[in-house]
N, CA, C and O of each residue as an XYZ file, in Angstrom:
516
protein
N       6.945      7.561     18.885
C       6.650      6.109     18.431
C       6.613      5.269     19.698
O       7.521      5.324     20.527
N       5.559      4.499     19.827
C       5.510      3.559     20.991
C       6.152      2.305     20.501
O       5.531      1.516     19.790
N       7.506      2.091     20.905
C       8.284      1.173     20.544
C       7.917     -0.231     21.013
O       8.131     -1.233     20.331
N       7.319     -0.242     22.293
C       6.944     -1.386     22.861
C       5.824     -2.137     22.186
O       5.741     -3.364     22.247
N       4.933     -1.344     21.517
C       3.768     -1.862     20.820
C       4.205     -2.123     19.584
O       3.636     -3.060     19.024
N       5.206     -1.466     18.885
C       5.793     -1.735     17.622
C       6.513     -3.141     17.587
O       6.459     -3.957     16.667
N       7.174     -3.250     18.738
C       8.005     -4.527     18.736
C       6.983     -5.720     19.108
O       7.221     -6.870     18.739
N       5.890     -5.407     19.819
C       5.000     -6.338     20.033
C       4.486     -7.158     18.884
O       4.535     -8.386     18.813
N       3.896     -6.183     17.832
C       3.555     -6.600     16.455
C       4.440     -7.354     15.745
O       4.032     -8.333     15.119
N       5.855     -6.975     15.749
C       6.904     -7.274     14.855
C       7.174     -8.665     15.420
O       7.477     -9.528     14.595
N       7.111     -8.991     16.645
C       7.486    -10.279     17.117
C       6.579    -11.358     16.707
O       6.906    -12.493     16.360
N       5.232    -10.791     16.802
C       4.050    -11.732     16.269
C       4.424    -12.129     14.628
O       4.499    -13.255     14.135
N       4.615    -10.876     14.009
C       5.001    -10.995     12.617
C       6.202    -12.305     12.322
O       6.054    -13.262     11.561
N       7.237    -12.028     13.069
C       8.292    -13.037     12.852
C       7.893    -14.399     13.108
O       8.563    -15.270     12.553
N       6.875    -14.770     13.885
C       6.432    -15.991     14.378
C       5.539    -16.515     13.224
O       5.672    -17.609     12.677
N       4.589    -15.552     12.927
C       3.820    -15.808     11.759
C       4.412    -16.302     10.414
O       4.008    -17.241      9.728
N       5.536    -15.406     10.167
C       6.152    -15.824      8.897
C       6.909    -17.090      9.067
O       6.961    -17.919      8.160
N       7.474    -17.248     10.170
C       8.263    -18.626     10.419
C       7.127    -19.845     10.452
O       7.499    -21.001     10.247
N       5.943    -19.588     10.679
C       5.005    -20.507     10.495
C       4.589    -20.838      9.268
O       4.394    -22.009      8.943
N       4.400    -19.735      8.406
C       3.966    -19.760      7.018
C       5.111    -20.723      6.300
O       4.750    -21.676      5.609
N       6.415    -20.438      6.491
C       7.294    -21.278      5.926
C       7.452    -22.743      6.244
O       7.839    -23.544      5.393
N       7.157    -23.071      7.438
C       6.911    -24.374      7.896
C       5.801    -25.040      7.335
O       5.922    -26.184      6.897
N       4.607    -24.360      7.305
C       3.513    -24.862      6.582
C       3.778    -25.064      5.134
O       3.295    -26.059      4.594
N       4.484    -24.238      4.460
C       4.798    -24.472      3.020
C       5.550    -25.723      2.828
O       5.378    -26.394      1.811
N       6.479    -26.114      3.868
C       7.209    -27.281      3.559
C       6.471    -28.565      3.616
O       6.753    -29.562      2.952
N       5.333    -28.434      4.614
C       4.335    -29.474      4.673
C       3.248    -29.626      3.695
O       2.479    -30.587      3.704
N       3.193    -28.471      2.688
C       2.195    -28.375      1.782
C       0.900    -28.200      2.271
O      -0.065    -28.748      1.738
N       0.807    -27.436      3.303
C      -0.458    -26.872      3.889
C      -0.829    -25.685      3.200
O      -0.808    -24.605      3.790
N      -1.168    -25.781      1.999
C      -1.427    -24.326      1.075
C      -2.433    -23.333      1.786
O      -2.166    -22.136      1.894
N      -3.570    -23.877      2.252
C      -4.683    -23.114      2.691
C      -4.011    -22.071      3.880
O      -4.203    -20.856      3.835
N      -3.298    -22.650      4.814
C      -2.922    -22.062      5.805
C      -1.577    -21.426      5.797
O      -1.193    -20.744      6.747
N      -0.858    -21.641      4.739
C       0.308    -20.808      4.211
C      -0.302    -19.304      3.797
O       0.209    -18.235      4.129
N      -1.339    -19.448      3.111
C      -1.895    -18.290      2.621
C      -2.548    -17.391      3.667
O      -2.485    -16.161      3.668
N      -3.205    -18.183      4.591
C      -3.710    -17.414      5.774
C      -2.781    -16.877      6.587
O      -3.071    -15.772      7.044
N      -1.451    -17.478      6.988
C      -0.508    -17.020      7.670
C       0.067    -15.859      7.136
O       0.339    -14.947      7.918
N       0.339    -15.711      5.733
C       0.712    -14.620      5.153
C      -0.199    -13.396      5.245
O       0.255    -12.264      5.417
N      -1.457    -13.656      5.127
C      -2.308    -12.671      5.128
C      -2.363    -11.976      6.396
O      -2.669    -10.785      6.463
N      -1.972    -12.943      7.769
C      -1.647    -12.381      8.882
C      -0.284    -11.591      8.985
O      -0.194    -10.626      9.744
N       0.684    -11.979      8.275
C       1.904    -11.227      8.470
C       1.745     -9.737      7.810
O       2.258     -8.729      8.297
N       1.036     -9.761      6.751
C       0.735     -8.312      6.161
C      -0.187     -7.523      6.940
O      -0.041     -6.303      6.865
N      -1.100     -7.974      7.667
C      -1.940     -7.298      8.506
C      -1.237     -6.787      9.654
O      -1.268     -5.590      9.938
N      -0.540     -7.728     10.395
C       0.249     -7.401     11.619
C       1.506     -6.505     11.289
O       1.870     -5.826     12.249
N       2.161     -6.376     10.266
C       3.079     -5.538      9.845
C       2.625     -4.280      9.450
O       3.400     -3.323      9.443
N       1.189     -4.150      9.046
C       0.587     -2.904      8.908
C       0.182     -2.324     10.373
O       0.228     -1.118     10.614
N      -0.168     -3.172     11.205
C      -0.633     -2.727     12.443
C       0.756     -2.319     13.334
O       0.619     -1.483     14.227
N       1.954     -2.853     13.113
C       2.816     -2.271     13.668
C       3.356     -0.926     13.012
O       3.808     -0.090     13.795
N       3.354     -0.652     11.735
C       3.561      0.509     11.196
C       2.298      1.691     11.638
O       2.503      2.887     11.849
N       1.458      1.241     11.680
C       0.195      2.090     12.259
C       0.732      2.654     13.737
O       0.866      3.859     13.948
N       0.966      1.821     14.541
C       1.250      1.954     15.983
C       2.591      2.778     15.859
O       2.818      3.538     16.800
N       3.516      2.737     14.826
C       4.795      3.625     14.863
C       4.495      5.183     14.384
O       5.133      6.179     14.725
N       3.536      5.129     13.645
C       3.126      6.709     12.958
C       2.140      7.357     13.772
O       2.249      8.553     14.045
N       1.106      6.599     14.211
C      -0.067      7.061     14.786
C      -0.164      7.145     16.448
O       0.496      6.405     17.177
N      -0.975      8.035     16.874
C      -1.193      8.086     18.337
C      -2.099      7.090     18.803
O      -1.986      6.564     19.910
N      -3.111      6.785     17.873
C      -4.052      5.792     18.306
C      -3.817      4.309     18.140
O      -2.779      4.076     17.521
N      -4.431      3.343     18.485
C      -4.183      1.861     18.306
C      -4.681      1.595     16.887
O      -5.526      2.367     16.433
N      -4.266      0.632     16.182
C      -4.735      0.044     15.035
C      -6.333     -0.510     15.307
O      -6.726     -1.061     16.335
N      -6.999     -0.259     14.299
C      -8.354     -0.966     14.576
C      -8.570     -2.507     14.409
O      -7.793     -3.226     13.781
N      -9.378     -2.815     14.856
C      -9.689     -4.421     15.043
C     -10.437     -4.596     13.637
O     -11.647     -4.547     13.418
N      -9.375     -4.817     12.743
C      -9.730     -5.404     11.403
C      -8.820     -6.251     10.704
O      -7.635     -6.265     11.035
N      -9.271     -6.991      9.727
C      -8.321     -7.992      9.073
C      -8.267     -7.156      7.641
O      -7.612     -7.683      6.743
N      -8.857     -5.996      7.394
C      -8.595     -5.612      6.144
C      -7.427     -4.788      5.779
O      -7.249     -3.659      6.237
N      -6.681     -5.336      4.995
C      -5.413     -4.697      4.413
C      -5.610     -3.224      3.937
O      -4.842     -2.285      4.146
N      -6.610     -3.212      3.359
C      -6.859     -1.760      2.564
C      -7.392     -0.650      3.739
O      -6.986      0.510      3.663
N      -8.221     -1.012      4.711
C      -8.318     -0.105      5.739
C      -7.093      0.250      6.230
O      -6.798      1.441      6.330
N      -6.202     -0.779      6.607
C      -4.918     -0.447      7.356
C      -4.063      0.402      6.485
O      -3.462      1.372      6.950
N      -3.993      0.059      5.227
C      -3.073      0.814      4.345
C      -3.763      2.128      4.216
O      -2.955      3.054      4.277
N      -4.948      2.489      4.063
C      -5.416      3.735      4.152
C      -5.105      4.460      5.262
O      -4.568      5.567      5.220
N      -5.469      3.789      6.411
C      -5.265      4.426      7.708
C      -3.736      4.995      8.071
O      -3.466      5.901      8.859
N      -2.886      4.260      7.326
C      -1.401      4.558      7.456
C      -0.895      5.451      6.440
O       0.231      5.942      6.522
N      -1.702      5.682      5.470
C      -1.343      6.537      4.190
C      -0.348      5.976      3.430
O       0.599      6.604      2.956
N      -0.577      4.644      3.290
C       0.427      3.787      2.498
C      -0.496      3.458      1.031
O       0.110      3.017      0.055
N      -1.669      3.653      0.978
C      -2.441      2.844     -0.199
C      -1.862      3.461     -1.281
O      -1.502      2.717     -2.193
N      -1.680      4.664     -1.401
C      -1.176      5.438     -2.447
C       0.168      5.135     -3.162
O       0.439      5.456     -4.319
N       1.027      4.417     -2.229
C       2.363      4.377     -2.335
C       2.559      2.925     -3.047
O       3.645      2.666     -3.564
N       1.634      2.106     -3.064
C       1.766      0.895     -3.566
C       1.894      0.739     -5.026
O       1.138      1.462     -5.674
N       2.673     -0.035     -5.690
C       2.666     -0.397     -7.100
C       1.432     -1.166     -7.559
O       0.684     -1.746     -6.772
N       1.252     -1.134     -8.983
C       0.003     -1.768     -9.404
C       0.178     -3.354     -9.078
O      -0.838     -4.044     -8.997
N       1.334     -3.874     -8.910
C       1.619     -5.224     -8.564
C       1.391     -5.602     -7.263
O       1.103     -6.763     -6.973
N       1.505     -4.636     -6.380
C       1.252     -4.868     -4.878
C      -0.127     -4.690     -4.651
O      -0.743     -5.439     -3.892
N      -0.707     -3.668     -5.307
C      -2.285     -3.509     -5.181
C      -3.017     -4.760     -5.535
O      -3.927     -5.210     -4.838
N      -2.585     -5.316     -6.657
C      -3.185     -6.617     -7.260
C      -2.932     -7.856     -6.121
O      -3.826     -8.673     -5.901
N      -1.932     -7.899     -5.585
C      -1.523     -8.882     -4.638
C      -2.318     -8.631     -3.308
O      -2.758     -9.586     -2.667
N      -2.495     -7.327     -2.899
C      -3.257     -6.948     -1.709
C      -4.976     -7.477     -1.827
O      -5.709     -7.929     -0.947
N      -5.216     -7.236     -3.135
C      -6.532     -7.697     -3.542
C      -6.667     -9.270     -3.696
O      -7.766     -9.790     -3.501
N      -5.729     -9.920     -3.991
C      -5.550    -11.150     -4.123
C      -5.744    -11.935     -2.733
O      -6.253    -13.055     -2.682
N      -5.327    -11.293     -1.721
C      -5.133    -11.747     -0.462
C      -6.383    -11.850      0.500
O      -6.509    -12.563      1.496
N      -7.390    -10.833     -0.130
C      -8.595    -10.597      0.679
C      -9.154    -12.053      1.036
O      -9.143    -12.264      2.249
N      -9.592    -13.001      0.331
C     -10.208    -14.155      0.730
C      -9.170    -15.172      1.509
O      -9.485    -16.320      1.823
N      -8.116    -14.683      1.725
C      -7.072    -15.855      2.338
C      -7.209    -15.549      4.064
O      -6.535    -16.253      4.816
N      -8.025    -14.570      4.590
C      -8.416    -14.485      5.816
C      -9.422    -15.387      6.065
O     -10.576    -14.966      5.984
N      -9.198    -16.735      6.398
C     -10.024    -17.618      6.636
C     -10.369    -18.099      8.138
O     -10.997    -19.131      8.376
N      -9.923    -17.299      9.025
C      -9.869    -17.700     10.452
C     -11.378    -17.985     10.843
O     -11.555    -19.043     11.448
N     -12.368    -17.291     10.620
C     -13.651    -17.547     11.175
C     -14.597    -18.060      9.986
O     -15.810    -17.861     10.058
N     -14.032    -18.718      8.902
C     -15.027    -18.917      7.720
C     -15.550    -20.356      7.932
O     -15.030    -21.137      8.728
N     -16.504    -20.615      7.241
C     -17.256    -21.942      7.282
C     -16.356    -22.915      6.219
O     -15.702    -22.486      5.268
N     -16.474    -24.146      6.571
C     -15.660    -25.115      6.037
C     -15.670    -25.123      4.406
O     -14.631    -25.324      3.776
N     -16.866    -24.900      3.802
C     -17.106    -24.924      2.356
C     -16.257    -23.693      1.821
O     -15.581    -23.800      0.798
N     -16.319    -22.608      2.502
C     -15.630    -21.509      2.072
C     -14.135    -21.775      2.013
O     -13.484    -21.382      1.046
N     -13.531    -22.481      3.100
C     -12.243    -22.812      3.050
C     -11.990    -23.651      1.944
O     -11.039    -23.379      1.212
N     -12.781    -24.741      1.691
C     -12.501    -25.783      0.565
C     -12.440    -24.758     -1.005
O     -11.548    -24.936     -1.835
N     -13.374    -23.875     -1.153
C     -13.184    -23.294     -2.186
C     -12.025    -22.332     -2.269
O     -11.561    -22.193     -3.400
N     -11.475    -21.651     -1.312
C     -10.367    -20.908     -1.329
C      -8.975    -22.024     -1.620
O      -8.093    -21.852     -2.461
N      -9.096    -23.119     -0.704
C      -7.967    -23.921     -0.976
C      -7.766    -24.590     -2.107
O      -6.671    -25.036     -2.447
N      -8.991    -24.710     -2.854
C      -8.942    -25.481     -4.138
C      -8.052    -24.578     -5.143
O      -7.447    -25.104     -6.078
N      -8.011    -23.293     -4.913
C      -7.122    -22.650     -5.892
C      -5.659    -22.321     -5.588
O      -4.871    -21.635     -6.240
N      -5.473    -23.058     -4.302
C      -3.835    -22.879     -3.838
C      -3.132    -24.202     -4.076
O      -3.646    -25.289     -3.812
N      -1.906    -24.036     -4.600
C      -0.980    -25.087     -4.697
C       0.453    -24.397     -4.464
O       0.706    -23.236     -4.142
N       1.291    -25.456     -4.722
C       2.926    -25.076     -4.352
C       3.293    -23.750     -5.047
O       3.834    -22.797     -4.487
N       2.924    -23.816     -6.355
C       3.231    -22.459     -7.031
C       2.536    -21.293     -6.551
O       3.233    -20.289     -6.402
N       1.385    -21.216     -6.292
C       0.645    -20.137     -5.881
C       1.151    -19.752     -4.507
O       1.473    -18.581     -4.307
N       1.248    -20.724     -3.476
C       1.881    -20.153     -2.157
C       3.431    -19.969     -2.269
O       4.003    -19.488     -1.291
N       4.100    -20.280     -3.282
C       5.391    -19.721     -3.291
C       5.354    -18.258     -3.685
O       6.092    -17.436     -3.141
N       4.460    -17.931     -4.668
C       4.480    -16.409     -5.008
C       3.585    -15.837     -3.887
O       3.847    -14.677     -3.569
N       2.587    -16.441     -3.241
C       2.129    -15.565     -1.925
C       3.357    -15.287     -0.941
O       3.640    -14.192     -0.454
N       3.949    -16.345     -0.770
C       5.156    -16.150      0.431
C       6.246    -15.106      0.097
O       6.801    -14.433      0.965
N       6.550    -15.008     -1.419
C       7.668    -14.075     -1.754
C       6.932    -12.846     -2.007
O       7.632    -11.837     -1.909
N       5.706    -12.653     -2.307
C       5.120    -11.171     -2.103
C       5.028    -10.729     -0.814
O       5.352     -9.611     -0.411
N       4.532    -11.726     -0.110
C       4.411    -11.305      1.485
C       5.603    -10.788      1.962
O       5.610     -9.676      2.490
N       6.656    -11.476      1.844
C       7.928    -11.006      2.303
C       8.398     -9.641      1.743
O       8.882     -8.763      2.457
N       8.217     -9.536      0.414
C       8.546     -8.092     -0.269
C       7.718     -7.079      0.295
O       8.301     -6.009      0.473
N       6.461     -7.126      0.641
C       5.648     -6.162      0.998
C       6.056     -5.944      2.765
O       6.076     -4.850      3.330
N       6.301     -7.033      3.291
C       6.828     -6.972      4.738
C       8.010     -6.052      4.947
O       8.109     -5.222      5.851
N       8.891     -6.303      4.001
C      10.068     -5.617      3.897
C      10.125     -4.112      3.600
O      10.905     -3.279      4.061
N       8.990     -3.932      2.611
C       8.717     -2.620      1.965
C       8.252     -1.663      3.158
O       8.756     -0.553      3.335
N       7.254     -2.192      3.947
C       6.893     -1.312      5.036
C       7.740     -1.239      6.144
O       7.622     -0.204      6.800
N       8.799     -2.289      6.644
C       9.734     -2.106      7.521
C      10.589     -1.028      7.094
O      10.912     -0.187      7.933
N      11.026     -0.930      5.837
C      11.835      0.215      5.409
C      11.248      1.552      5.713
O      11.928      2.552      5.946
N      10.065      1.515      5.699
C       9.365      2.806      5.985
C       9.143      3.139      7.584
O       8.648      4.169      8.041
N       9.556      2.186      8.199
C       9.623      2.419      9.836
C      10.665      3.495     10.257
O      10.821      3.771     11.447
């Protein structure tokens, strides 16, 4: 296990999760969801780094990372649905109209769910390390 690389990813995850919680308090729903997407992605990249010899791919796809880590088949139906729901939350390089469409579906209740599920998946992956 490349512990320095794993630590690198997990340090970023801690910052991203703190940022998501801070944004939640400020009602910045679109960016809460984006940061949660990042938390899952980077936690998966930490896991990838821990179990594989190669570096994780340059992808934002949770599905590709889960497949590459051998975790896809271990997810519950609820977790699979959540991962699918998070796909459009990667808004980093999207046009403003796309961001508006995604953001319109987000509110306090939705983001509370996203934060809770993100924390659960994050912990689930960490337990496997």
